[in-house]
N, CA and C atoms of all chains as a GROMACS GRO file, in nm:
protein
  609
    1MET      N    1   2.359   0.830  -0.405
    1MET     CA    2   2.370   0.965  -0.348
    1MET      C    3   2.407   0.956  -0.199
    2ASN      N    4   2.504   1.035  -0.159
    2ASN     CA    5   2.541   1.040  -0.016
    2ASN      C    6   2.460   1.150   0.053
    3ASN      N    7   2.440   1.132   0.183
    3ASN     CA    8   2.372   1.240   0.256
    3ASN      C    9   2.422   1.249   0.400
    4ARG      N   10   2.399   1.365   0.460
    4ARG     CA   11   2.447   1.391   0.597
    4ARG      C   12   2.331   1.397   0.696
    5LEU      N   13   2.223   1.333   0.658
    5LEU     CA   14   2.102   1.341   0.741
    5LEU      C   15   2.125   1.289   0.883
    6LYS      N   16   2.196   1.177   0.892
    6LYS     CA   17   2.219   1.115   1.023
    6LYS      C   18   2.302   1.208   1.114
    7VAL      N   19   2.405   1.267   1.056
    7VAL     CA   20   2.493   1.358   1.132
    7VAL      C   21   2.416   1.481   1.178
    8LEU      N   22   2.341   1.540   1.085
    8LEU     CA   23   2.264   1.661   1.118
    8LEU      C   24   2.157   1.633   1.223
    9ARG      N   25   2.097   1.516   1.212
    9ARG     CA   26   1.995   1.477   1.310
    9ARG      C   27   2.060   1.458   1.448
   10ALA      N   28   2.176   1.391   1.449
   10ALA     CA   29   2.246   1.366   1.577
   10ALA      C   30   2.290   1.497   1.641
   11GLU      N   31   2.333   1.594   1.559
   11GLU     CA   32   2.375   1.724   1.614
   11GLU      C   33   2.261   1.795   1.687
   12ARG      N   34   2.141   1.767   1.645
   12ARG     CA   35   2.023   1.830   1.707
   12ARG      C   36   1.956   1.742   1.811
   13ASN      N   37   2.017   1.626   1.836
   13ASN     CA   38   1.962   1.529   1.933
   13ASN      C   39   1.819   1.486   1.900
   14TRP      N   40   1.791   1.473   1.773
   14TRP     CA   41   1.659   1.427   1.733
   14TRP      C   42   1.663   1.276   1.710
   15THR      N   43   1.556   1.211   1.743
   15THR     CA   44   1.545   1.068   1.710
   15THR      C   45   1.497   1.058   1.564
   16GLN      N   46   1.505   0.938   1.510
   16GLN     CA   47   1.455   0.919   1.373
   16GLN      C   48   1.305   0.948   1.366
   17ALA      N   49   1.235   0.910   1.474
   17ALA     CA   50   1.090   0.934   1.477
   17ALA      C   51   1.059   1.084   1.478
   18GLU      N   52   1.140   1.161   1.553
   18GLU     CA   53   1.119   1.307   1.557
   18GLU      C   54   1.144   1.370   1.421
   19LEU      N   55   1.253   1.327   1.357
   19LEU     CA   56   1.284   1.382   1.224
   19LEU      C   57   1.173   1.344   1.125
   20ALA      N   58   1.127   1.220   1.136
   20ALA     CA   59   1.019   1.174   1.048
   20ALA      C   60   0.895   1.261   1.065
   21GLU      N   61   0.865   1.294   1.192
   21GLU     CA   62   0.746   1.377   1.220
   21GLU      C   63   0.764   1.517   1.162
   22ARG      N   64   0.885   1.572   1.178
   22ARG     CA   65   0.911   1.708   1.126
   22ARG      C   66   0.904   1.713   0.973
   23LEU      N   67   0.942   1.601   0.909
   23LEU     CA   68   0.939   1.598   0.762
   23LEU      C   69   0.808   1.538   0.708
   24ASP      N   70   0.722   1.497   0.801
   24ASP     CA   71   0.591   1.438   0.766
   24ASP      C   72   0.607   1.314   0.677
   25VAL      N   73   0.698   1.227   0.719
   25VAL     CA   74   0.716   1.098   0.651
   25VAL      C   75   0.721   0.988   0.758
   26SER      N   76   0.728   0.864   0.713
   26SER     CA   77   0.736   0.753   0.809
   26SER      C   78   0.880   0.737   0.858
   27ARG      N   79   0.896   0.671   0.973
   27ARG     CA   80   1.031   0.650   1.027
   27ARG      C   81   1.112   0.561   0.933
   28GLN      N   82   1.043   0.466   0.866
   28GLN     CA   83   1.113   0.377   0.774
   28GLN      C   84   1.180   0.456   0.661
   29THR      N   85   1.115   0.563   0.619
   29THR     CA   86   1.172   0.646   0.512
   29THR      C   87   1.302   0.713   0.559
   30ILE      N   88   1.301   0.762   0.683
   30ILE     CA   89   1.423   0.823   0.739
   30ILE      C   90   1.535   0.719   0.748
   31VAL      N   91   1.499   0.599   0.797
   31VAL     CA   92   1.598   0.492   0.809
   31VAL      C   93   1.659   0.461   0.672
   32ALA      N   94   1.572   0.448   0.571
   32ALA     CA   95   1.619   0.414   0.436
   32ALA      C   96   1.708   0.524   0.376
   33ILE      N   97   1.671   0.650   0.400
   33ILE     CA   98   1.752   0.761   0.347
   33ILE      C   99   1.888   0.764   0.417
   34GLU      N  100   1.885   0.752   0.550
   34GLU     CA  101   2.011   0.756   0.626
   34GLU      C  102   2.106   0.644   0.585
   35LYS      N  103   2.050   0.528   0.556
   35LYS     CA  104   2.134   0.414   0.515
   35LYS      C  105   2.175   0.421   0.368
   36GLY      N  106   2.122   0.519   0.297
   36GLY     CA  107   2.155   0.533   0.155
   36GLY      C  108   2.083   0.433   0.066
   37LYS      N  109   1.978   0.372   0.122
   37LYS     CA  110   1.905   0.273   0.041
   37LYS      C  111   1.795   0.338  -0.042
   38TYR      N  112   1.763   0.460  -0.007
   38TYR     CA  113   1.658   0.530  -0.082
   38TYR      C  114   1.698   0.677  -0.099
   39ASP      N  115   1.689   0.724  -0.222
   39ASP     CA  116   1.716   0.866  -0.249
   39ASP      C  117   1.585   0.943  -0.248
   40PRO      N  118   1.575   1.047  -0.163
   40PRO     CA  119   1.448   1.120  -0.154
   40PRO      C  120   1.417   1.198  -0.282
   41SER      N  121   1.289   1.229  -0.298
   41SER     CA  122   1.250   1.312  -0.412
   41SER      C  123   1.303   1.455  -0.389
   42LEU      N  124   1.300   1.535  -0.493
   42LEU     CA  125   1.347   1.673  -0.481
   42LEU      C  126   1.264   1.752  -0.378
   43PRO      N  127   1.129   1.742  -0.380
   43PRO     CA  128   1.052   1.815  -0.277
   43PRO      C  129   1.090   1.776  -0.134
   44LEU      N  130   1.113   1.646  -0.112
   44LEU     CA  131   1.150   1.604   0.024
   44LEU      C  132   1.290   1.651   0.060
   45ALA      N  133   1.380   1.648  -0.037
   45ALA     CA  134   1.517   1.696  -0.012
   45ALA      C  135   1.515   1.846   0.022
   46PHE      N  136   1.434   1.923  -0.050
   46PHE     CA  137   1.421   2.067  -0.021
   46PHE      C  138   1.358   2.090   0.117
   47LYS      N  139   1.264   2.005   0.151
   47LYS     CA  140   1.199   2.016   0.282
   47LYS      C  141   1.302   1.994   0.393
   48ALA      N  142   1.388   1.893   0.372
   48ALA     CA  143   1.494   1.866   0.470
   48ALA      C  144   1.591   1.984   0.477
   49ALA      N  145   1.623   2.041   0.362
   49ALA     CA  146   1.714   2.156   0.358
   49ALA      C  147   1.655   2.275   0.435
   50ARG      N  148   1.525   2.296   0.416
   50ARG     CA  149   1.457   2.406   0.489
   50ARG      C  150   1.458   2.379   0.639
   51LEU      N  151   1.433   2.252   0.675
   51LEU     CA  152   1.428   2.215   0.817
   51LEU      C  153   1.563   2.239   0.885
   52PHE      N  154   1.670   2.200   0.817
   52PHE     CA  155   1.803   2.216   0.876
   52PHE      C  156   1.862   2.355   0.849
   53GLY      N  157   1.795   2.434   0.768
   53GLY     CA  158   1.842   2.570   0.738
   53GLY      C  159   1.973   2.570   0.661
   54MET      N  160   1.986   2.476   0.571
   54MET     CA  161   2.110   2.464   0.493
   54MET      C  162   2.077   2.449   0.345
   55PRO      N  163   2.176   2.481   0.259
   55PRO     CA  164   2.152   2.455   0.117
   55PRO      C  165   2.141   2.304   0.092
   56ILE      N  166   2.064   2.269  -0.008
   56ILE     CA  167   2.037   2.127  -0.034
   56ILE      C  168   2.165   2.048  -0.063
   57GLU      N  169   2.262   2.114  -0.130
   57GLU     CA  170   2.386   2.043  -0.166
   57GLU      C  171   2.477   2.020  -0.045
   58SER      N  172   2.445   2.088   0.068
   58SER     CA  173   2.522   2.062   0.190
   58SER      C  174   2.474   1.934   0.259
   59ILE      N  175   2.355   1.894   0.224
   59ILE     CA  176   2.298   1.773   0.287
   59ILE      C  177   2.310   1.652   0.195
   60PHE      N  178   2.280   1.673   0.068
   60PHE     CA  179   2.282   1.562  -0.028
   60PHE      C  180   2.390   1.587  -0.133
   61GLN      N  181   2.476   1.488  -0.150
   61GLN     CA  182   2.582   1.499  -0.251
   61GLN      C  183   2.570   1.384  -0.350
   62ASP      N  184   2.591   1.418  -0.476
   62ASP     CA  185   2.589   1.317  -0.580
   62ASP      C  186   2.714   1.230  -0.569
   63GLU      N  187   2.695   1.099  -0.580
   63GLU     CA  188   2.810   1.008  -0.575
   63GLU      C  189   2.885   1.014  -0.708
   64PRO      N  190   3.018   1.023  -0.705
   64PRO     CA  191   3.090   1.022  -0.833
   64PRO      C  192   3.073   0.887  -0.902
   65SER      N  193   3.058   0.892  -1.036
   65SER     CA  194   3.041   0.766  -1.110
   65SER      C  195   3.170   0.686  -1.107
   66PRO      N  196   3.163   0.551  -1.110
   66PRO     CA  197   3.283   0.468  -1.096
   66PRO      C  198   3.384   0.483  -1.210
   67ASP      N  199   3.340   0.526  -1.331
   67ASP     CA  200   3.436   0.536  -1.443
   67ASP      C  201   3.500   0.673  -1.460
   68MET      N  202  -1.068   1.569   0.855
   68MET     CA  203  -0.929   1.580   0.809
   68MET      C  204  -0.877   1.720   0.840
   69SER      N  205  -0.784   1.736   0.936
   69SER     CA  206  -0.734   1.868   0.970
   69SER      C  207  -0.596   1.891   0.909
   70ALA      N  208  -0.563   2.021   0.891
   70ALA     CA  209  -0.435   2.055   0.827
   70ALA      C  210  -0.317   2.020   0.917
   71SER      N  211  -0.340   2.020   1.050
   71SER     CA  212  -0.231   1.994   1.143
   71SER      C  213  -0.208   1.845   1.166
   72GLU      N  214  -0.286   1.761   1.100
   72GLU     CA  215  -0.276   1.617   1.118
   72GLU      C  216  -0.138   1.570   1.070
   73ASN      N  217  -0.066   1.496   1.156
   73ASN     CA  218   0.065   1.449   1.112
   73ASN      C  219   0.055   1.314   1.041
   74TYR      N  220   0.171   1.264   0.998
   74TYR     CA  221   0.174   1.142   0.917
   74TYR      C  222   0.111   1.022   0.990
   75CYS      N  223   0.145   1.007   1.119
   75CYS     CA  224   0.092   0.893   1.197
   75CYS      C  225  -0.059   0.903   1.212
   76ASP      N  226  -0.108   1.025   1.237
   76ASP     CA  227  -0.254   1.044   1.252
   76ASP      C  228  -0.326   1.006   1.124
   77LYS      N  229  -0.268   1.051   1.011
   77LYS     CA  230  -0.330   1.019   0.881
   77LYS      C  231  -0.332   0.867   0.859
   78GLU      N  232  -0.220   0.803   0.894
   78GLU     CA  233  -0.208   0.658   0.876
   78GLU      C  234  -0.312   0.585   0.960
   79LYS      N  235  -0.328   0.630   1.085
   79LYS     CA  236  -0.426   0.566   1.174
   79LYS      C  237  -0.567   0.585   1.120
   80ARG      N  238  -0.598   0.709   1.079
   80ARG     CA  239  -0.732   0.738   1.028
   80ARG      C  240  -0.763   0.654   0.905
   81ASN      N  241  -0.666   0.648   0.813
   81ASN     CA  242  -0.689   0.573   0.688
   81ASN      C  243  -0.699   0.423   0.714
   82THR      N  244  -0.617   0.372   0.806
   82THR     CA  245  -0.622   0.228   0.838
   82THR      C  246  -0.758   0.193   0.898
   83LYS      N  247  -0.806   0.281   0.988
   83LYS     CA  248  -0.937   0.258   1.050
   83LYS      C  249  -1.047   0.260   0.945
   84SER      N  250  -1.039   0.357   0.856
   84SER     CA  251  -1.141   0.371   0.752
   84SER      C  252  -1.144   0.248   0.661
   85ILE      N  253  -1.028   0.205   0.617
   85ILE     CA  254  -1.024   0.090   0.526
   85ILE      C  255  -1.068  -0.037   0.598
   86ALA      N  256  -1.036  -0.048   0.727
   86ALA     CA  257  -1.078  -0.166   0.804
   86ALA      C  258  -1.231  -0.172   0.814
   87VAL      N  259  -1.293  -0.057   0.844
   87VAL     CA  260  -1.438  -0.051   0.859
   87VAL      C  261  -1.508  -0.090   0.728
   88TRP      N  262  -1.466  -0.028   0.617
   88TRP     CA  263  -1.533  -0.055   0.488
   88TRP      C  264  -1.505  -0.195   0.438
   89THR      N  265  -1.386  -0.250   0.470
   89THR     CA  266  -1.355  -0.387   0.428
   89THR      C  267  -1.442  -0.488   0.504
   90VAL      N  268  -1.458  -0.465   0.634
   90VAL     CA  269  -1.542  -0.555   0.714
   90VAL      C  270  -1.687  -0.549   0.664
   91LEU      N  271  -1.736  -0.427   0.639
   91LEU     CA  272  -1.874  -0.414   0.590
   91LEU      C  273  -1.891  -0.482   0.454
   92TRP      N  274  -1.791  -0.465   0.367
   92TRP     CA  275  -1.797  -0.528   0.234
   92TRP      C  276  -1.795  -0.680   0.247
   93LEU      N  277  -1.708  -0.731   0.336
   93LEU     CA  278  -1.700  -0.877   0.354
   93LEU      C  279  -1.832  -0.932   0.411
   94LEU      N  280  -1.889  -0.860   0.509
   94LEU     CA  281  -2.017  -0.906   0.568
   94LEU      C  282  -2.128  -0.906   0.462
   95SER      N  283  -2.132  -0.798   0.380
   95SER     CA  284  -2.238  -0.793   0.278
   95SER      C  285  -2.214  -0.898   0.169
   96THR      N  286  -2.088  -0.930   0.142
   96THR     CA  287  -2.057  -1.036   0.045
   96THR      C  288  -2.102  -1.171   0.099
   97ALA      N  289  -2.074  -1.193   0.228
   97ALA     CA  290  -2.118  -1.319   0.291
   97ALA      C  291  -2.270  -1.329   0.291
   98ALA      N  292  -2.337  -1.218   0.323
   98ALA     CA  293  -2.484  -1.217   0.323
   98ALA      C  294  -2.538  -1.246   0.184
   99LEU      N  295  -2.472  -1.187   0.084
   99LEU     CA  296  -2.515  -1.209  -0.055
   99LEU      C  297  -2.489  -1.354  -0.098
  100GLY      N  298  -2.383  -1.412  -0.046
  100GLY     CA  299  -2.349  -1.549  -0.084
  100GLY      C  300  -2.439  -1.654  -0.019
  101PHE      N  301  -2.473  -1.630   0.109
  101PHE     CA  302  -2.548  -1.732   0.182
  101PHE      C  303  -2.694  -1.695   0.210
  102GLY      N  304  -2.722  -1.564   0.216
  102GLY     CA  305  -2.858  -1.518   0.250
  102GLY      C  306  -2.968  -1.573   0.161
  103PRO      N  307  -2.956  -1.563   0.029
  103PRO     CA  308  -3.065  -1.608  -0.059
  103PRO      C  309  -3.106  -1.753  -0.032
  104LYS      N  310  -3.010  -1.838  -0.006
  104LYS     CA  311  -3.041  -1.980   0.015
  104LYS      C  312  -3.091  -2.009   0.156
  105PHE      N  313  -3.025  -1.947   0.255
  105PHE     CA  314  -3.053  -1.986   0.393
  105PHE      C  315  -3.146  -1.891   0.468
  106ILE      N  316  -3.162  -1.768   0.422
  106ILE     CA  317  -3.242  -1.672   0.500
  106ILE      C  318  -3.368  -1.625   0.426
  107TRP      N  319  -3.356  -1.572   0.305
  107TRP     CA  320  -3.475  -1.513   0.242
  107TRP      C  321  -3.523  -1.588   0.117
  108ASP      N  322  -3.484  -1.710   0.102
  108ASP     CA  323  -3.537  -1.800  -0.002
  108ASP      C  324  -3.539  -1.735  -0.143
  109TYR      N  325  -3.430  -1.682  -0.181
  109TYR     CA  326  -3.410  -1.626  -0.316
  109TYR      C  327  -3.510  -1.514  -0.352
  110HIS      N  328  -3.554  -1.439  -0.252
  110HIS     CA  329  -3.644  -1.326  -0.278
  110HIS      C  330  -3.567  -1.224  -0.363
  111MET      N  331  -3.617  -1.196  -0.484
  111MET     CA  332  -3.540  -1.117  -0.580
  111MET      C  333  -3.511  -0.974  -0.532
  112LEU      N  334  -3.613  -0.909  -0.471
  112LEU     CA  335  -3.595  -0.770  -0.429
  112LEU      C  336  -3.486  -0.758  -0.322
  113ILE      N  337  -3.491  -0.850  -0.225
  113ILE     CA  338  -3.391  -0.846  -0.116
  113ILE      C  339  -3.251  -0.868  -0.174
  114SER      N  340  -3.239  -0.967  -0.263
  114SER     CA  341  -3.109  -0.995  -0.325
  114SER      C  342  -3.059  -0.875  -0.405
  115LEU      N  343  -3.152  -0.812  -0.478
  115LEU     CA  344  -3.116  -0.696  -0.561
  115LEU      C  345  -3.066  -0.580  -0.474
  116VAL      N  346  -3.138  -0.556  -0.365
  116VAL     CA  347  -3.097  -0.449  -0.272
  116VAL      C  348  -2.959  -0.479  -0.216
  117LEU      N  349  -2.939  -0.605  -0.180
  117LEU     CA  350  -2.810  -0.643  -0.120
  117LEU      C  351  -2.695  -0.633  -0.221
  118VAL      N  352  -2.724  -0.658  -0.348
  118VAL     CA  353  -2.622  -0.642  -0.452
  118VAL      C  354  -2.576  -0.496  -0.455
  119TRP      N  355  -2.672  -0.403  -0.450
  119TRP     CA  356  -2.637  -0.260  -0.452
  119TRP      C  357  -2.564  -0.217  -0.325
  120VAL      N  358  -2.608  -0.273  -0.211
  120VAL     CA  359  -2.540  -0.243  -0.084
  120VAL      C  360  -2.396  -0.293  -0.091
  121ASN      N  361  -2.380  -0.414  -0.144
  121ASN     CA  362  -2.246  -0.473  -0.158
  121ASN      C  363  -2.157  -0.388  -0.249
  122LEU      N  364  -2.215  -0.342  -0.361
  122LEU     CA  365  -2.139  -0.257  -0.453
  122LEU      C  366  -2.100  -0.125  -0.388
  123PHE      N  367  -2.192  -0.070  -0.308
  123PHE     CA  368  -2.165   0.056  -0.239
  123PHE      C  369  -2.050   0.040  -0.140
  124PHE      N  370  -2.057  -0.069  -0.059
  124PHE     CA  371  -1.948  -0.094   0.037
  124PHE      C  372  -1.816  -0.118  -0.036
  125GLY      N  373  -1.823  -0.188  -0.149
  125GLY     CA  374  -1.703  -0.212  -0.230
  125GLY      C  375  -1.644  -0.082  -0.280
  126TYR      N  376  -1.732   0.008  -0.327
  126TYR     CA  377  -1.687   0.139  -0.375
  126TYR      C  378  -1.618   0.217  -0.262
  127LYS      N  379  -1.681   0.217  -0.144
  127LYS     CA  380  -1.624   0.290  -0.030
  127LYS      C  381  -1.488   0.230   0.011
  128MET      N  382  -1.478   0.098  -0.002
  128MET     CA  383  -1.351   0.030   0.031
  128MET      C  384  -1.242   0.073  -0.067
  129VAL      N  385  -1.276   0.081  -0.195
  129VAL     CA  386  -1.179   0.122  -0.297
  129VAL      C  387  -1.136   0.268  -0.272
  130VAL      N  388  -1.234   0.354  -0.241
  130VAL     CA  389  -1.203   0.496  -0.214
  130VAL      C  390  -1.112   0.508  -0.092
  131ALA      N  391  -1.143   0.429   0.012
  131ALA     CA  392  -1.061   0.433   0.134
  131ALA      C  393  -0.918   0.386   0.104
  132ASN      N  394  -0.907   0.284   0.018
  132ASN     CA  395  -0.774   0.234  -0.020
  132ASN      C  396  -0.697   0.340  -0.099
  133LYS      N  397  -0.766   0.408  -0.188
  133LYS     CA  398  -0.704   0.514  -0.268
  133LYS      C  399  -0.654   0.627  -0.176
  134GLN      N  400  -0.738   0.664  -0.079
  134GLN     CA  401  -0.700   0.769   0.016
  134GLN      C  402  -0.577   0.728   0.096
  135LEU      N  403  -0.575   0.601   0.136
  135LEU     CA  404  -0.461   0.549   0.212
  135LEU      C  405  -0.333   0.560   0.130
  136LEU      N  406  -0.342   0.523   0.002
  136LEU     CA  407  -0.224   0.530  -0.086
  136LEU      C  408  -0.180   0.674  -0.108
  137GLU      N  409  -0.276   0.764  -0.125
  137GLU     CA  410  -0.242   0.904  -0.148
  137GLU      C  411  -0.175   0.969  -0.028
  138ASP      N  412  -0.214   0.925   0.092
  138ASP     CA  413  -0.158   0.985   0.213
  138ASP      C  414  -0.027   0.922   0.259
  139LEU      N  415   0.014   0.814   0.192
  139LEU     CA  416   0.143   0.754   0.229
  139LEU      C  417   0.257   0.845   0.184
  140ASP      N  418   0.373   0.831   0.248
  140ASP     CA  419   0.487   0.911   0.200
  140ASP      C  420   0.546   0.844   0.076
  141GLU      N  421   0.645   0.910   0.015
  141GLU     CA  422   0.693   0.864  -0.116
  141GLU      C  423   0.754   0.724  -0.114
  142LEU      N  424   0.824   0.688  -0.006
  142LEU     CA  425   0.884   0.554  -0.001
  142LEU      C  426   0.775   0.448   0.019
  143GLN      N  427   0.679   0.478   0.107
  143GLN     CA  428   0.571   0.380   0.129
  143GLN      C  429   0.488   0.361   0.002
  144GLN      N  430   0.469   0.470  -0.073
  144GLN     CA  431   0.398   0.458  -0.202
  144GLN      C  432   0.476   0.369  -0.298
  145LYS      N  433   0.608   0.386  -0.297
  145LYS     CA  434   0.692   0.305  -0.386
  145LYS      C  435   0.684   0.157  -0.346
  146ILE      N  436   0.684   0.131  -0.216
  146ILE     CA  437   0.674  -0.007  -0.166
  146ILE      C  438   0.541  -0.069  -0.211
  147MET      N  439   0.434   0.008  -0.197
  147MET     CA  440   0.302  -0.042  -0.240
  147MET      C  441   0.302  -0.066  -0.392
  148PHE      N  442   0.363   0.026  -0.465
  148PHE     CA  443   0.370   0.013  -0.611
  148PHE      C  444   0.444  -0.114  -0.650
  149LEU      N  445   0.557  -0.142  -0.584
  149LEU     CA  446   0.633  -0.263  -0.615
  149LEU      C  447   0.553  -0.388  -0.581
  150GLY      N  448   0.483  -0.382  -0.467
  150GLY     CA  449   0.399  -0.496  -0.426
  150GLY      C  450   0.288  -0.523  -0.527
  151MET      N  451   0.225  -0.415  -0.573
  151MET     CA  452   0.116  -0.430  -0.671
  151MET      C  453   0.169  -0.480  -0.804
  152ALA      N  454   0.286  -0.430  -0.845
  152ALA     CA  455   0.345  -0.473  -0.973
  152ALA      C  456   0.376  -0.623  -0.968
  153PHE      N  457   0.431  -0.667  -0.855
  153PHE     CA  458   0.463  -0.809  -0.839
  153PHE      C  459   0.335  -0.892  -0.843
  154ALA      N  460   0.233  -0.846  -0.771
  154ALA     CA  461   0.105  -0.920  -0.766
  154ALA      C  462   0.040  -0.926  -0.904
  155LEU      N  463   0.042  -0.814  -0.975
  155LEU     CA  464  -0.019  -0.812  -1.109
  155LEU      C  465   0.053  -0.907  -1.204
  156GLY      N  466   0.185  -0.902  -1.202
  156GLY     CA  467   0.263  -0.990  -1.289
  156GLY      C  468   0.237  -1.137  -1.259
  157CYS      N  469   0.242  -1.172  -1.131
  157CYS     CA  470   0.218  -1.312  -1.092
  157CYS      C  471   0.077  -1.355  -1.128
  158THR      N  472  -0.020  -1.265  -1.107
  158THR     CA  473  -0.159  -1.300  -1.136
  158THR      C  474  -0.177  -1.329  -1.285
  159VAL      N  475  -0.118  -1.246  -1.370
  159VAL     CA  476  -0.129  -1.267  -1.515
  159VAL      C  477  -0.070  -1.402  -1.554
  160VAL      N  478   0.050  -1.431  -1.501
  160VAL     CA  479   0.118  -1.557  -1.535
  160VAL      C  480   0.037  -1.677  -1.486
  161VAL      N  481  -0.003  -1.672  -1.357
  161VAL     CA  482  -0.075  -1.787  -1.299
  161VAL      C  483  -0.213  -1.803  -1.364
  162ALA      N  484  -0.283  -1.691  -1.386
  162ALA     CA  485  -0.417  -1.699  -1.446
  162ALA      C  486  -0.410  -1.756  -1.587
  163THR      N  487  -0.306  -1.721  -1.661
  163THR     CA  488  -0.292  -1.773  -1.798
  163THR      C  489  -0.274  -1.924  -1.796
  164VAL      N  490  -0.187  -1.971  -1.707
  164VAL     CA  491  -0.163  -2.116  -1.698
  164VAL      C  492  -0.289  -2.188  -1.651
  165LEU      N  493  -0.352  -2.133  -1.546
  165LEU     CA  494  -0.473  -2.198  -1.493
  165LEU      C  495  -0.584  -2.203  -1.598
  166GLY      N  496  -0.591  -2.097  -1.681
  166GLY     CA  497  -0.693  -2.092  -1.786
  166GLY      C  498  -0.672  -2.198  -1.892
  167LEU      N  499  -0.547  -2.239  -1.908
  167LEU     CA  500  -0.516  -2.340  -2.011
  167LEU      C  501  -0.529  -2.483  -1.960
  168LEU      N  502  -0.525  -2.501  -1.829
  168LEU     CA  503  -0.523  -2.637  -1.773
  168LEU      C  504  -0.639  -2.724  -1.820
  169GLU      N  505  -0.759  -2.664  -1.822
  169GLU     CA  506  -0.876  -2.742  -1.865
  169GLU      C  507  -0.868  -2.772  -2.015
  170ALA      N  508  -0.827  -2.670  -2.092
  170ALA     CA  509  -0.821  -2.687  -2.238
  170ALA      C  510  -0.722  -2.796  -2.280
  171ILE      N  511  -0.613  -2.808  -2.207
  171ILE     CA  512  -0.514  -2.911  -2.245
  171ILE      C  513  -0.535  -3.040  -2.166
  172ARG      N  514  -0.651  -3.047  -2.099
  172ARG     CA  515  -0.697  -3.168  -2.029
  172ARG      C  516  -0.603  -3.217  -1.918
  173LEU      N  517  -0.549  -3.120  -1.846
  173LEU     CA  518  -0.470  -3.158  -1.728
  173LEU      C  519  -0.558  -3.159  -1.603
  174VAL      N  520  -0.670  -3.086  -1.610
  174VAL     CA  521  -0.771  -3.092  -1.502
  174VAL      C  522  -0.907  -3.114  -1.567
  175ASP      N  523  -1.004  -3.165  -1.486
  175ASP     CA  524  -1.135  -3.200  -1.541
  175ASP      C  525  -1.230  -3.081  -1.551
  176SER      N  526  -1.221  -2.990  -1.453
  176SER     CA  527  -1.315  -2.877  -1.453
  176SER      C  528  -1.239  -2.744  -1.452
  177ALA      N  529  -1.314  -2.638  -1.486
  177ALA     CA  530  -1.252  -2.505  -1.490
  177ALA      C  531  -1.207  -2.463  -1.349
  178ILE      N  532  -1.100  -2.387  -1.343
  178ILE     CA  533  -1.047  -2.340  -1.214
  178ILE      C  534  -1.142  -2.235  -1.157
  179ASN      N  535  -1.167  -2.244  -1.026
  179ASN     CA  536  -1.252  -2.147  -0.957
  179ASN      C  537  -1.186  -2.007  -0.964
  180PRO      N  538  -1.263  -1.904  -1.008
  180PRO     CA  539  -1.204  -1.769  -1.016
  180PRO      C  540  -1.148  -1.718  -0.883
  181SER      N  541  -1.201  -1.769  -0.771
  181SER     CA  542  -1.150  -1.721  -0.641
  181SER      C  543  -1.004  -1.761  -0.621
  182THR      N  544  -0.959  -1.862  -0.696
  182THR     CA  545  -0.818  -1.902  -0.689
  182THR      C  546  -0.728  -1.786  -0.733
  183ILE      N  547  -0.776  -1.714  -0.836
  183ILE     CA  548  -0.700  -1.600  -0.888
  183ILE      C  549  -0.688  -1.490  -0.781
  184LEU      N  550  -0.803  -1.466  -0.712
  184LEU     CA  551  -0.802  -1.365  -0.605
  184LEU      C  552  -0.703  -1.405  -0.496
  185PHE      N  553  -0.701  -1.533  -0.466
  185PHE     CA  554  -0.609  -1.585  -0.363
  185PHE      C  555  -0.464  -1.560  -0.406
  186VAL      N  556  -0.434  -1.591  -0.533
  186VAL     CA  557  -0.297  -1.570  -0.585
  186VAL      C  558  -0.261  -1.422  -0.576
  187THR      N  559  -0.355  -1.336  -0.616
  187THR     CA  560  -0.329  -1.191  -0.613
  187THR      C  561  -0.299  -1.144  -0.470
  188GLY      N  562  -0.383  -1.188  -0.376
  188GLY     CA  563  -0.366  -1.147  -0.236
  188GLY      C  564  -0.233  -1.192  -0.178
  189ILE      N  565  -0.202  -1.319  -0.199
  189ILE     CA  566  -0.078  -1.374  -0.143
  189ILE      C  567   0.046  -1.308  -0.207
  190THR      N  568   0.045  -1.294  -0.340
  190THR     CA  569   0.163  -1.236  -0.406
  190THR      C  570   0.177  -1.088  -0.373
  191TYR      N  571   0.064  -1.020  -0.347
  191TYR     CA  572   0.071  -0.879  -0.305
  191TYR      C  573   0.144  -0.868  -0.170
  192LEU      N  574   0.106  -0.956  -0.077
  192LEU     CA  575   0.172  -0.955   0.054
  192LEU      C  576   0.321  -0.989   0.041
  193ILE      N  577   0.351  -1.088  -0.044
  193ILE     CA  578   0.492  -1.125  -0.064
  193ILE      C  579   0.569  -1.008  -0.127
  194GLY      N  580   0.507  -0.943  -0.226
  194GLY     CA  581   0.570  -0.829  -0.293
  194GLY      C  582   0.599  -0.715  -0.197
  195ILE      N  583   0.502  -0.686  -0.109
  195ILE     CA  584   0.520  -0.580  -0.008
  195ILE      C  585   0.635  -0.617   0.086
  196ALA      N  586   0.635  -0.742   0.130
  196ALA     CA  587   0.740  -0.787   0.223
  196ALA      C  588   0.878  -0.774   0.158
  197MET      N  589   0.889  -0.813   0.030
  197MET     CA  590   1.017  -0.804  -0.040
  197MET      C  591   1.063  -0.659  -0.054
  198ALA      N  592   0.969  -0.571  -0.089
  198ALA     CA  593   1.002  -0.429  -0.107
  198ALA      C  594   1.042  -0.366   0.027
  199LYS      N  595   0.970  -0.401   0.134
  199LYS     CA  596   1.002  -0.346   0.266
  199LYS      C  597   1.142  -0.390   0.308
  200ARG      N  598   1.174  -0.514   0.279
  200ARG     CA  599   1.306  -0.567   0.314
  200ARG      C  600   1.415  -0.493   0.237
  201LYS      N  601   1.386  -0.465   0.110
  201LYS     CA  602   1.483  -0.395   0.026
  201LYS      C  603   1.519  -0.258   0.084
  202TYR      N  604   1.422  -0.190   0.142
  202TYR     CA  605   1.446  -0.053   0.191
  202TYR      C  606   1.464  -0.044   0.342
  203SER      N  607   1.483  -0.160   0.408
  203SER     CA  608   1.498  -0.151   0.555
  203SER      C  609   1.642  -0.173   0.598
   0.00000   0.00000   0.00000
């Protein structure tokens, strides 16, 4: 899954630690999501969408399958 | 526990709690292990009381650990889960082999059960480290 978390965070001049605090998760979780190494749960994705005031599909996009 | 407590505050509180109960449990375990022989000459009542104290501290340690896991975020919970799965798998494999060593006469005496605890502890740490690396 692709996401725009890093871009949206940078637009607001938030550090990873600040975003982690706003989403009530650890900084490692933000790092992993931004790097695409971890896909957040639906509740966390909705929480991020509420925080950024955007629809969830504007932040997280499904990767097209290779075939 | 306040509603405004953030993730870091919860982590600090839970770490402190688990540290306190683990130290108390370890001290009571040491007292139970050495006290009867060196301090109170196998007095049954004192030993019995200390067994219950040890069990109580153990219970509080388990509860503190459960609270710590519940308050972790979803990725940290997953990391702990992977670490525990690795430790459990390794413990089953190693314990099975160690249990057979005496029966097939490769060693003279039964393996000390604390060896299993050691394997569990070490493989848990290795499992956590591997999972953290995977998501970092």
